[in-house]
C-alpha positions, 0 to 999 in steps of 0.5 A: 602332446609329443614326448621330449626325447633325449635326442631332442634335448640334445639338439635344443642344447646344441642350437642354444650353444650355437646361438651363444657362440654366434652372439659371442662372435659378434661381441668379439668382432664389435669390441675388436673393431671398435678398438681398431677404429679408436687406434686409427683415429687416436694414433695420429692424435697421440703423435700430435700431443706435442703441438698442444703443449704449453711449457711456459711456467708463467702460464701455470701460475694463478691470477692471484700470484704476485708475479702474474699481477706484476706481469699484467701491470708491466705490459702497459710500459712497453709496446711489445712484450719480449722473450730475449734470446742471447747469443754469447760468443767467445774466441776458440783460442780462449783469448780476447776477441779481435776486431775481425771477430767483433766485425764477424759478430756485427755481420751476424747480428745484421743477418739474423733478421733474414734467417729462414725459419725451418718448417714453416707453412704458407701464411706463417712467419718465414724469417726471423725478422718477422718475429723480432720485437727490435733489431739485435744488439751487439754488446762486448764484455768489459774484459774483451774476451766475450760478446753477446748479441741480444735478440728480442723475440716478440712474445706474442708472435712466438706463441703461435705454433708452426704446423700441426707437428711443430713444437712451437715457434720458440724452438723454430726461432732458436734453431734458426739462430743456432744455424746462423751461428754455426755458419761458415762465416762464424767458424772461419772467424774462430768463434764459438757462439751459444744461444742462451737466455730465456728463449734458449732455455725454452727451446732446450726444454721443448727439445728435451720433451721431444724425446717423450714422443717416440723414445720414451714410449719405445723404451717403456713398451720394450721393457714391458714386453721383455718382462711379460715374456719372462712372466708368461713364457709364451710368444703370443700372450705378451703381444696380446697384452701389449696391443691392449696397452697401445690401443688404450694409449691411443684412446687416452691420447685422442681425448687429451688432444681434443681437450687440450686443443679446445683449452679445457685442460693444460698439457705440458711435456711432463704430463704427456710423458707421465700419461704414456707411462701411466697408461702402459703400466696400468693397462698391463697391470690390469691385464696381468690380473685378469689373465692370471685369474683366467688361467686359474679358472681354466684349471676348473672349467673345460670351456674357455668361455665359461672360464673367462666369464668367471675370471672377468666376474671375479676380477672386475671388482678389484680392477675397478676399485683399483682404477677408481682409487687411482683416478680419485687420488689423482683428481685431488690435484685439481686442488692445486694452485698451479695449472700444471699440477691441476691438469695432470689430475684429469690427464692421468685420470683419462689415462687410467680410465682408458687402461681400465676400458681396454683391459676389461673389454678388448682383452677379453675379446682377444682372449675369446677370439681363439675360441676353443683354442684359447688355451693355446695362447699360453703355449707352451705352458697351457693350463689343463683342466684338472677339476677342483672347486671353481673360483677358489683353487690354485694350480699345483705349481702355485701351491708349491711355489715361492709365494706359498712358501712366503705365505707359510713363513709369514703365518709361522711368525706374523708378529715378528715379520711385521715388527721387523718390516716396520722398523726397517721402513721407519729407519729408511723414512728417517732420511726424508728431511735430507731431501732438499725440495726447495727448488733448483735453478733452470740451468740445473734442470738439464741432465745432458749437455744444453747450449743454453746452460753452457751459454749461461756459464759464459755469461757468468764468467764475462758479464757480471750482473748481466740478466737476460730477464730482469726482475720487474718492480711496479710501484706508485709514482710518488714512491719511485725514489724510495723503491729504487734505493731499496732495490739497489740496497738488496744483496744480489742486486746489480742495478735498479733502473726505471723504465723511461719513455724510450722503453725498457733498457737493453739488459745491463745498460742504463736507461735515459730520460724521464721515468715513464708513468702509466696510470700513476705507476712507474716500473723499475727493472732490477738486474740481479748479480746472478742469472734470472733463471738461477736459484740464487736469483730466486732468493734475491727476488724474495729479499727484493720483495721484502725490501720494496714492500717495506717502503711501498706496501702497494709495490709488486715484484715480477719477472722470470725469477719471481715466477719461479719463486711463486711456482715453488711457493705454490708447490709447497702449498699444494703439498700441504693441501693435496696430501690430506685430500688424497689420504681422505679420498683413498681411505673412504674408497677402501672403507666402502670396498672392504666394508671395514674401518680398521683394515683400510686404516692399517693399509693406508698407514702401511702405504704412507710409511712405504712412501716415506721409506722410498722418499728417504732412500731417494734422498740418500741416492740423490745426494750421495750417489747421483749428486743432484743439486736438489729437487723441485717441490713437485717431486714429493707431491707427484711421488706421493700421489702416484705411490700411495694410489698405485701402492694401494692398488696392489693391496686392493688386489690382495685384500679383495682376494683375502676377503673372498678366501676369508668367507670360506677359510677364515681370516688367518687362513684366508690371508695366507691363501690369498698371498700364495695365489696372488703373489706371482701376478701382483709381483709381476704387475709391480715389476712392470709398473716400476719398469715403465716409470723407470723409462722416464729416466731416458728424458734428460731432465732432473724432475723426470729422472727424480720422479722415475727413481722415486716411483720405480723404487717405491713401487718395488718396495711396496710390492716386495715388502709392504704387500708381501710381508707387512700387510699380510703379517698385520692382517694375520696377527690382528685376525678377524678383528681386522674387519671391524666393525664387521666380522666375516664368519664362514658359518654364515655363508652357505656352501653354494654361495662360497663356491660361486666364483666372483660372487663371494658375499661380503664380510657380514657383521656377526655377534660372535667372533669366528676362528681365524 
């Protein structure tokens, strides 16, 4: 047998290393190539998400809702369901309309059916007349200073989309009306014409959501890029991280598009905007955690491949736990009565999974792509090999940095720290009752100028009792008289008119002829004094339901205002059901992750208190600084789901490191060490997520602006106060008992196990209490 020489061993090691290098290269090529393919297919899908949106509030209500049942019964009384658009005209000089001006409006009404629909394709409606349920009707006001042209759109026809990139036929039809109303003939007559009504509001809402496609994403990515440049101080690494976030968004967009196109889930504008924000924020957060651990390991390993392997092994558990917590929490939205809330759960969950996959597969591949020059990605602040204990050390800068000083301050006075912090958060949470989340009128939804809102203001001024969409009462035939009398006696009701054989009357006009009876039922159209899209009309409909039910228990009330009422009530019910479910799911995950009961309970209580403080401060800002009229019930619900799940994220990052350090140092020293080492990266991640959610404010809609503030402020509060002061001080003060019923004991872990990065053993039960 030939002896093995040192040179042979060296050659064998070189060949082994070469084979490992080739294998790594193939894996890098496969990962990068696969994600580029995802980008090539998913990019166009992400850009086409608006074509599979549903923004009709009625589509979100459950079949059991009274307005849904009323809508089904009401269809039998008309040949065609309509979605009215209302062109309201006033004179430019503010006076009464002249005969010439009324004549110009009459010609406009006659010409509207011939208006061309922009952007339509072959085989689709080409003119407005093809989507009308009836001819436009001109109605002057009693004071003579305004007039309306009621344009009844065919509700079934406008449900079709126009072209793959279109926002829907409602927007296209309203754009055609506005183009005609802005023509030379109308301007020369000295008229100002605004398009409002239900169709006008839908078109303006879809137009506002159109900002999500490009502007929102560019603002979010721009903000993140600036923050990453400040954090890394590198011209290269921020673009590596951003590329992972963009490709994660492509994957999420592709999956959501296919599911929405097949009717598996319902996508609306707000869900699409939240998806973009959530994917970018989560992907960057996970990448920050991995890159920070990689940089730390580069101080202890000469080989970048070894350092990355150690970093991935140490980071995968907290990243997976974080992603799993967010997904599980958001999937609790499936318990909602509203399809819009139910759909957000899987939509956001898909986004989180895409962010997790990109940060744990594509990012390591990109970091390895530079080979032995991987350290240059951090240029000009490249980490140098300086020895030390692999997996547990920190750079000298981290030892002397801001977070090391914060950790020492917390360690000196832990009880005073958590008591003062707790009292401050409780004081902020005391203002939660100031938040009015009972709902708002549709005219209060827009934060920017909208023709539909301005047109409603003109209607209120010149057309008392005009309602583009009356409330609908369907009742047994024998109760018709009693129902009409009861409805007419409700405060806020202007008129109650039965539908006759001639069909539903023009809004504001009386019906003629015998009442129409269908299957033993009659329909009464109830015109409210306030516009049907206002919160006042919603309150009137609530009173109307009580009044008609007193005289006929089988009567049902529907219509636009009733749909808003049912949506608001469903939102309030969802808040009571989903909040406990989210808390239960997250608590279970934390117990499994930390192998403890007391620590998860303390963490969850701290995050709930953080949410309460954020909501209390938001209530004061909304009321006294921004002057918002109120809030949708979905604002506190969405804010809770995002803040509690995402807030627990950062505590998971901290506490998994605390558990790792506790095995070597004990609980009290371990929490201070973990705070010093993770403070910078977790704070950076919080700032990134806050900035991305703040980008929702560019969409001029009240709901998204409020959600942006609540989540952005709440994330910062959780990052700088709860995770940095409250939780570490509590853990330090409680000491090893925080791991109850288990007690991690450094003496029970061998030195070799404690030194292995990413393989630190879980806290184990011990009969004796270790020193902190």
